MIKOL-875897 format. One record per residue (C-alpha): residue number from 1; y, z negated, x. Coordinates in Angstrom, 2 decimals. Example, Ala and Ser with C-alpha at 12.3 -4.5 7.8 and 13.67 -1.06 7.14 Angstrom:
BEGIN
<pt resi="1" v="-4.50" w="-7.80" u="12.30"/>
<pt resi="2" v="-1.06" w="-7.14" u="13.67"/>
//
This chain:
BEGIN
<pt resi="1" v="111.69" w="-85.54" u="108.19"/>
<pt resi="2" v="108.43" w="-87.07" u="109.37"/>
<pt resi="3" v="108.21" w="-90.79" u="109.99"/>
<pt resi="4" v="105.99" w="-93.49" u="111.48"/>
<pt resi="5" v="105.97" w="-97.00" u="110.04"/>
<pt resi="6" v="104.87" w="-99.42" u="112.75"/>
<pt resi="7" v="103.52" w="-102.84" u="111.88"/>
<pt resi="8" v="103.17" w="-105.13" u="114.91"/>
<pt resi="9" v="100.28" w="-107.56" u="114.45"/>
<pt resi="10" v="98.68" w="-110.49" u="116.24"/>
<pt resi="11" v="95.63" w="-112.21" u="114.72"/>
<pt resi="12" v="96.29" w="-111.08" u="111.16"/>
<pt resi="13" v="92.72" w="-110.72" u="109.89"/>
<pt resi="14" v="93.42" w="-112.72" u="106.72"/>
<pt resi="15" v="96.03" w="-110.38" u="105.24"/>
<pt resi="16" v="95.93" w="-107.10" u="107.18"/>
<pt resi="17" v="93.74" w="-105.06" u="104.83"/>
<pt resi="18" v="95.57" w="-106.11" u="101.66"/>
<pt resi="19" v="99.08" w="-105.64" u="103.01"/>
<pt resi="20" v="98.46" w="-102.28" u="104.63"/>
<pt resi="21" v="96.89" w="-100.96" u="101.42"/>
<pt resi="22" v="99.96" w="-102.09" u="99.47"/>
<pt resi="23" v="102.23" w="-100.23" u="101.89"/>
<pt resi="24" v="99.97" w="-97.18" u="101.91"/>
<pt resi="25" v="100.01" w="-97.01" u="98.11"/>
<pt resi="26" v="103.80" w="-97.20" u="98.04"/>
<pt resi="27" v="104.23" w="-94.41" u="100.60"/>
<pt resi="28" v="101.60" w="-92.20" u="98.94"/>
<pt resi="29" v="103.44" w="-92.53" u="95.63"/>
<pt resi="30" v="106.89" w="-91.70" u="96.99"/>
<pt resi="31" v="105.90" w="-89.26" u="99.74"/>
<pt resi="32" v="102.93" w="-87.33" u="98.31"/>
<pt resi="33" v="102.78" w="-84.95" u="101.29"/>
<pt resi="34" v="100.71" w="-87.22" u="103.51"/>
<pt resi="35" v="101.30" w="-85.02" u="106.54"/>
<pt resi="36" v="104.84" w="-86.42" u="106.52"/>
<pt resi="37" v="104.03" w="-90.00" u="107.47"/>
<pt resi="38" v="101.78" w="-92.45" u="109.26"/>
<pt resi="39" v="101.26" w="-96.20" u="109.24"/>
<pt resi="40" v="100.74" w="-97.43" u="112.80"/>
<pt resi="41" v="99.14" w="-100.83" u="113.30"/>
<pt resi="42" v="100.26" w="-101.96" u="116.74"/>
<pt resi="43" v="97.88" w="-104.71" u="117.81"/>
<pt resi="44" v="99.12" w="-106.67" u="120.78"/>
<pt resi="45" v="96.35" w="-108.92" u="121.96"/>
<pt resi="46" v="94.57" w="-110.14" u="118.83"/>
<pt resi="47" v="91.50" w="-112.27" u="119.46"/>
<pt resi="48" v="90.17" w="-112.33" u="115.87"/>
<pt resi="49" v="88.90" w="-109.40" u="113.75"/>
<pt resi="50" v="92.31" w="-107.74" u="113.42"/>
<pt resi="51" v="91.39" w="-104.69" u="115.50"/>
<pt resi="52" v="88.12" w="-104.14" u="113.64"/>
<pt resi="53" v="89.88" w="-104.35" u="110.29"/>
<pt resi="54" v="92.59" w="-101.96" u="111.49"/>
<pt resi="55" v="89.97" w="-99.48" u="112.72"/>
<pt resi="56" v="88.16" w="-99.70" u="109.37"/>
<pt resi="57" v="91.42" w="-99.03" u="107.54"/>
<pt resi="58" v="91.91" w="-95.95" u="109.70"/>
<pt resi="59" v="88.44" w="-94.70" u="108.79"/>
<pt resi="60" v="89.19" w="-95.16" u="105.08"/>
<pt resi="61" v="92.83" w="-94.04" u="105.09"/>
<pt resi="62" v="93.56" w="-91.08" u="107.41"/>
<pt resi="63" v="97.28" w="-91.94" u="107.49"/>
<pt resi="64" v="96.59" w="-95.31" u="109.14"/>
<pt resi="65" v="96.33" w="-95.41" u="112.93"/>
<pt resi="66" v="95.61" w="-98.21" u="115.38"/>
<pt resi="67" v="97.52" w="-98.54" u="118.64"/>
<pt resi="68" v="96.10" w="-101.07" u="121.07"/>
<pt resi="69" v="98.66" w="-102.87" u="123.22"/>
<pt resi="70" v="97.17" w="-104.71" u="126.21"/>
<pt resi="71" v="99.59" w="-107.65" u="126.23"/>
<pt resi="72" v="101.37" w="-109.83" u="123.69"/>
<pt resi="73" v="104.95" w="-109.08" u="122.66"/>
<pt resi="74" v="106.53" w="-107.54" u="119.58"/>
<pt resi="75" v="108.92" w="-105.46" u="121.67"/>
<pt resi="76" v="106.07" w="-104.14" u="123.79"/>
<pt resi="77" v="104.09" w="-103.27" u="120.66"/>
<pt resi="78" v="107.02" w="-101.34" u="119.19"/>
<pt resi="79" v="107.87" w="-99.50" u="122.40"/>
<pt resi="80" v="104.23" w="-98.52" u="122.92"/>
<pt resi="81" v="103.92" w="-97.21" u="119.38"/>
<pt resi="82" v="107.26" w="-95.38" u="119.30"/>
<pt resi="83" v="106.87" w="-93.76" u="122.70"/>
<pt resi="84" v="103.56" w="-92.28" u="121.57"/>
<pt resi="85" v="105.05" w="-91.05" u="118.30"/>
<pt resi="86" v="105.88" w="-87.44" u="117.46"/>
<pt resi="87" v="107.70" w="-88.32" u="114.24"/>
<pt resi="88" v="111.39" w="-87.68" u="113.55"/>
<pt resi="89" v="111.92" w="-91.27" u="112.41"/>
<pt resi="90" v="110.36" w="-94.42" u="113.81"/>
<pt resi="91" v="110.76" w="-97.98" u="112.68"/>
<pt resi="92" v="108.99" w="-101.13" u="111.73"/>
<pt resi="93" v="108.47" w="-103.79" u="109.12"/>
<pt resi="94" v="106.64" w="-107.08" u="109.23"/>
<pt resi="95" v="103.11" w="-107.32" u="107.83"/>
<pt resi="96" v="104.21" w="-109.81" u="105.17"/>
<pt resi="97" v="106.38" w="-107.04" u="103.67"/>
<pt resi="98" v="109.16" w="-109.58" u="103.27"/>
<pt resi="99" v="111.73" w="-106.82" u="102.78"/>
<pt resi="100" v="111.27" w="-105.24" u="99.36"/>
<pt resi="101" v="109.60" w="-101.86" u="99.84"/>
<pt resi="102" v="112.11" w="-100.04" u="97.66"/>
<pt resi="103" v="114.61" w="-100.43" u="100.50"/>
<pt resi="104" v="112.54" w="-98.05" u="102.61"/>
<pt resi="105" v="113.67" w="-95.21" u="100.35"/>
<pt resi="106" v="117.30" w="-96.13" u="101.07"/>
<pt resi="107" v="116.62" w="-96.30" u="104.81"/>
<pt resi="108" v="114.89" w="-92.92" u="104.78"/>
<pt resi="109" v="117.73" w="-91.27" u="102.88"/>
<pt resi="110" v="120.32" w="-92.75" u="105.24"/>
<pt resi="111" v="118.59" w="-91.14" u="108.22"/>
<pt resi="112" v="117.41" w="-87.95" u="106.55"/>
<pt resi="113" v="120.48" w="-86.90" u="104.59"/>
<pt resi="114" v="123.41" w="-89.25" u="105.21"/>
<pt resi="115" v="123.93" w="-88.72" u="108.93"/>
<pt resi="116" v="123.02" w="-92.17" u="110.23"/>
<pt resi="117" v="121.22" w="-92.72" u="113.54"/>
<pt resi="118" v="119.87" w="-96.20" u="112.85"/>
<pt resi="119" v="119.33" w="-98.39" u="109.79"/>
<pt resi="120" v="118.92" w="-102.14" u="109.80"/>
<pt resi="121" v="118.32" w="-104.63" u="107.02"/>
<pt resi="122" v="120.54" w="-107.67" u="106.68"/>
<pt resi="123" v="119.82" w="-110.90" u="104.87"/>
<pt resi="124" v="123.35" w="-112.17" u="105.44"/>
<pt resi="125" v="125.28" w="-109.63" u="103.37"/>
<pt resi="126" v="126.83" w="-110.96" u="100.17"/>
<pt resi="127" v="124.78" w="-108.43" u="98.18"/>
<pt resi="128" v="121.46" w="-109.49" u="99.73"/>
<pt resi="129" v="119.00" w="-111.72" u="97.88"/>
<pt resi="130" v="116.98" w="-114.11" u="100.02"/>
<pt resi="131" v="114.13" w="-115.84" u="98.21"/>
<pt resi="132" v="112.22" w="-118.87" u="99.46"/>
<pt resi="133" v="114.08" w="-119.42" u="102.71"/>
<pt resi="134" v="114.43" w="-122.94" u="104.04"/>
<pt resi="135" v="117.82" w="-124.41" u="104.90"/>
<pt resi="136" v="116.70" w="-124.77" u="108.53"/>
<pt resi="137" v="115.90" w="-121.07" u="108.84"/>
<pt resi="138" v="119.12" w="-120.05" u="107.11"/>
<pt resi="139" v="121.28" w="-122.17" u="109.41"/>
<pt resi="140" v="119.37" w="-121.01" u="112.51"/>
<pt resi="141" v="119.83" w="-117.36" u="111.57"/>
<pt resi="142" v="123.55" w="-117.71" u="110.91"/>
<pt resi="143" v="124.17" w="-119.63" u="114.14"/>
<pt resi="144" v="122.19" w="-117.10" u="116.18"/>
<pt resi="145" v="124.10" w="-114.16" u="114.74"/>
<pt resi="146" v="127.41" w="-115.94" u="115.29"/>
<pt resi="147" v="126.51" w="-116.44" u="118.97"/>
<pt resi="148" v="125.61" w="-112.77" u="119.22"/>
<pt resi="149" v="129.02" w="-111.75" u="117.92"/>
<pt resi="150" v="130.90" w="-114.14" u="120.18"/>
<pt resi="151" v="128.91" w="-113.56" u="123.36"/>
<pt resi="152" v="128.06" w="-109.86" u="123.15"/>
<pt resi="153" v="131.01" w="-108.74" u="121.05"/>
<pt resi="154" v="128.91" w="-107.03" u="118.39"/>
<pt resi="155" v="129.75" w="-106.57" u="114.72"/>
<pt resi="156" v="126.37" w="-106.17" u="112.99"/>
<pt resi="157" v="125.50" w="-109.05" u="110.70"/>
<pt resi="158" v="121.77" w="-109.68" u="111.18"/>
<pt resi="159" v="120.04" w="-108.96" u="114.47"/>
<pt resi="160" v="116.73" w="-110.64" u="113.65"/>
<pt resi="161" v="115.63" w="-109.07" u="110.38"/>
<pt resi="162" v="112.27" w="-107.32" u="110.79"/>
<pt resi="163" v="113.17" w="-104.03" u="109.11"/>
<pt resi="164" v="114.74" w="-101.39" u="111.35"/>
<pt resi="165" v="114.58" w="-97.58" u="111.51"/>
<pt resi="166" v="116.01" w="-94.97" u="113.84"/>
<pt resi="167" v="115.86" w="-91.33" u="114.76"/>
<pt resi="168" v="113.27" w="-91.11" u="117.51"/>
<pt resi="169" v="115.47" w="-88.80" u="119.56"/>
<pt resi="170" v="117.80" w="-91.78" u="120.11"/>
<pt resi="171" v="115.11" w="-94.08" u="121.50"/>
<pt resi="172" v="115.21" w="-92.98" u="125.14"/>
<pt resi="173" v="118.96" w="-93.51" u="125.47"/>
<pt resi="174" v="118.73" w="-96.90" u="123.77"/>
<pt resi="175" v="116.06" w="-98.04" u="126.20"/>
<pt resi="176" v="118.04" w="-96.71" u="129.14"/>
<pt resi="177" v="121.02" w="-98.65" u="127.82"/>
<pt resi="178" v="119.18" w="-101.97" u="127.82"/>
<pt resi="179" v="116.78" w="-102.14" u="124.85"/>
<pt resi="180" v="113.81" w="-103.08" u="127.01"/>
<pt resi="181" v="112.61" w="-106.58" u="126.04"/>
<pt resi="182" v="108.89" w="-107.00" u="125.44"/>
<pt resi="183" v="109.49" w="-109.87" u="123.03"/>
<pt resi="184" v="111.23" w="-110.48" u="119.71"/>
<pt resi="185" v="114.66" w="-109.81" u="121.19"/>
<pt resi="186" v="113.91" w="-106.08" u="121.46"/>
<pt resi="187" v="114.95" w="-105.47" u="117.86"/>
<pt resi="188" v="118.29" w="-107.17" u="118.50"/>
<pt resi="189" v="118.75" w="-105.20" u="121.71"/>
<pt resi="190" v="118.33" w="-102.00" u="119.71"/>
<pt resi="191" v="121.27" w="-102.87" u="117.47"/>
<pt resi="192" v="123.41" w="-104.15" u="120.33"/>
<pt resi="193" v="122.95" w="-101.08" u="122.53"/>
<pt resi="194" v="123.30" w="-98.74" u="119.55"/>
<pt resi="195" v="126.65" w="-100.30" u="118.73"/>
<pt resi="196" v="127.78" w="-100.11" u="122.36"/>
<pt resi="197" v="126.78" w="-96.44" u="122.43"/>
<pt resi="198" v="128.72" w="-95.67" u="119.26"/>
<pt resi="199" v="125.76" w="-94.61" u="117.13"/>
<pt resi="200" v="126.16" w="-94.39" u="113.38"/>
<pt resi="201" v="124.54" w="-97.54" u="112.01"/>
<pt resi="202" v="123.74" w="-98.22" u="108.38"/>
<pt resi="203" v="123.73" w="-101.86" u="107.26"/>
<pt resi="204" v="121.34" w="-102.31" u="104.36"/>
<pt resi="205" v="121.61" w="-105.39" u="102.08"/>
<pt resi="206" v="118.09" w="-106.26" u="100.98"/>
<pt resi="207" v="115.89" w="-108.39" u="98.79"/>
<pt resi="208" v="113.97" w="-110.61" u="101.22"/>
<pt resi="209" v="111.12" w="-112.95" u="100.33"/>
<pt resi="210" v="110.55" w="-115.43" u="103.12"/>
<pt resi="211" v="106.93" w="-116.37" u="103.82"/>
<pt resi="212" v="107.22" w="-119.58" u="105.80"/>
<pt resi="213" v="103.58" w="-120.50" u="105.16"/>
<pt resi="214" v="102.32" w="-117.86" u="107.59"/>
<pt resi="215" v="105.05" w="-118.17" u="110.22"/>
<pt resi="216" v="103.94" w="-119.11" u="113.72"/>
<pt resi="217" v="107.40" w="-118.91" u="115.28"/>
<pt resi="218" v="108.63" w="-121.88" u="117.28"/>
<pt resi="219" v="112.34" w="-121.76" u="116.51"/>
<pt resi="220" v="113.46" w="-123.88" u="119.46"/>
<pt resi="221" v="111.46" w="-121.91" u="122.01"/>
<pt resi="222" v="112.53" w="-118.62" u="120.45"/>
<pt resi="223" v="116.20" w="-119.67" u="120.55"/>
<pt resi="224" v="115.98" w="-120.41" u="124.27"/>
<pt resi="225" v="114.32" w="-117.05" u="124.91"/>
<pt resi="226" v="117.07" w="-115.29" u="122.94"/>
<pt resi="227" v="119.87" w="-117.02" u="124.82"/>
<pt resi="228" v="118.37" w="-116.02" u="128.16"/>
<pt resi="229" v="117.83" w="-112.46" u="126.93"/>
<pt resi="230" v="121.47" w="-112.24" u="125.82"/>
<pt resi="231" v="122.61" w="-113.22" u="129.30"/>
<pt resi="232" v="120.39" w="-110.56" u="130.87"/>
<pt resi="233" v="121.63" w="-107.88" u="128.48"/>
<pt resi="234" v="125.29" w="-108.73" u="129.10"/>
<pt resi="235" v="124.79" w="-108.68" u="132.88"/>
<pt resi="236" v="122.96" w="-105.37" u="132.62"/>
<pt resi="237" v="125.89" w="-103.83" u="130.77"/>
<pt resi="238" v="128.42" w="-105.25" u="133.22"/>
<pt resi="239" v="126.37" w="-103.93" u="136.13"/>
//
């Protein structure tokens, strides 16, 4: 199966070149047929040198491609990238590579040979190892996922982890079913709608190294956005 690895970015000039080269080296080692895969840098509104660095990476590494997204929003970046893709598998990981890269091999096998439609990483499984996470972030994550289960009636354990993969043929139905957010909530919508539609979902316990030094997320504002998005998604299903 072919696959596209999308990395959504916004003003990441400081680390983009290094991190993409790390990912590229890993994929080249484990998938030597380079016609099988691409790394897609989905830039959604950077104002620094991110786009120039991404373009330079593409010139140096033929498997790296830049997708320019006109507006900000992680969900918009992912939808734009995936809807342009011709790969069998699409998915994404964060630029900080917080999820250990070895887990990509597990995710690929789950989709390629084990019959799953979607794979998501979880930091809340008893077998997961979370390194460097603050108490505040841990509590916030657990409370958010508890609200998801109570309000939307879902069973998956971690809706926010930035490491998700799916068969591209499933994307259209997931978007029709309500996975449409342009923001961070899109990745949670994917899991919610996939569960509602009865897709085969693989929960993947992972090693996760939290990089709080580079985080620009306002937890309070993000929580309010998520709560509103949950209401919209529930109404959409009821309607």
